[in-house]
N, C-alpha and C positions, 0 to 999 in steps of 0.2 A: 460916205464912201468905208471901206473895207479895214478896219484897224488891223495891221500885221500882227497882234499880241491877244486878239478876242478868242475867245473860246472856240467860236465857229472856226477859225483860221488854224488852232492847234490841233482840231479834229480832223479838218482835211491835211493838214501836213503828215500826221499819224496814217492817217487810213492812204495818203499816197506812198508814204516810205515803205509802207506793208504791201503793196502792190495789190490794193483793194479798191474796184470802182465803187461809185458812189452806189451803182444799181446793188451790188454785193453786200454792202453795208446794209442797205433799204431791205433787202430779203431778210437779212438776219434780224431786224429789229421788226420785221413784220409793217412796213413802213412802202412808200413808194421814194422814187429819186429825186422828185422835184421836194418830198420833205425833207432828205438829207441836204440838198443843195441849198435849201432855205436855212435849214439847221447850223449849216457851214458858214452862213453869212453872218450869223445871229454874235451880238456881243455877250450874250450870258444863256445858262440853258439850264434846266431843273435839275440837280443835284440825283436825282433816281433815272432821268435818261441820261445824263454822264455816266452812270454807272452803267447802265445798259451797254452803253456804247464802247465801253472800255472792254466788258466783257466780250462782243463782238469783236473788236480789234485785237482783244487777247493781251491788253497789257494793262499795267494798274492804272488806276483812276490818276495818279499822281504824274503819271509819264505825260496824260494830257493837260493836266493843270497845270504844273510845271516846265511845258514843252521847250524844250531847247534842241534842236536838231542834232548837234554834236552828241549829247547826252544818248539821245535814243539810240544813234549809230554806235554808243558804245556800251550801252545796255546790250544790244543784238551782237554786237564783237566779243563781249564777254559770256555769250551764252546764256544773260539772263541771272547770272551770279551775282551782279551788283548789289544793293542794299533793296532794292526791287523784285518782287518775284514775280517771272513769268512762266506760261503755260503754252508759250509759242512752240508748236512745231509746224516748221513748212509742210513737212511730208502729208500730215492731219490733214492741215488745208487743201491742198492740192488735192487729195482724195476725196474730202468731202463735196469740192466742187465738181471734180469730175461726176461722183454720184449724182449729182443733181443736175448736171449735163443731162446725164443719160434719162435720169428721170423727166425731163424737160423734154427730149426728143421722144422717148415713150409716149407722153401724153399728146406731141403734136403729132404722131401717128395715128394713134387712136381717133382723133378729131378728125384727120383726114378721112379714114376710113369709115366714119359716121357719117361723112357728107356726101360719100357715094350712094 
């Protein structure tokens, strides 16, 4: 049974609150969605992987380690000016995802053309 305060659950909640799907996080980490799902059910995680996840989610490692939903909401309401530093810029993330979507669509079109 999944522990409410496990590191995996904390990762999942931060990811969910940031509006990022498992697939998106998987792409950022060079993994697949199943690996993210398994990680989010884990009781512990390697510190280096935790650092990579924090970078991908654009939050300090401490936000994940000491996760408290209200603390995270306060952090973003405060614009990241609390004791933690964050480089989260929503428009940059949206733009990055949009560019990734365009690239994926172009690749699909190229594959369809090659099949003809």
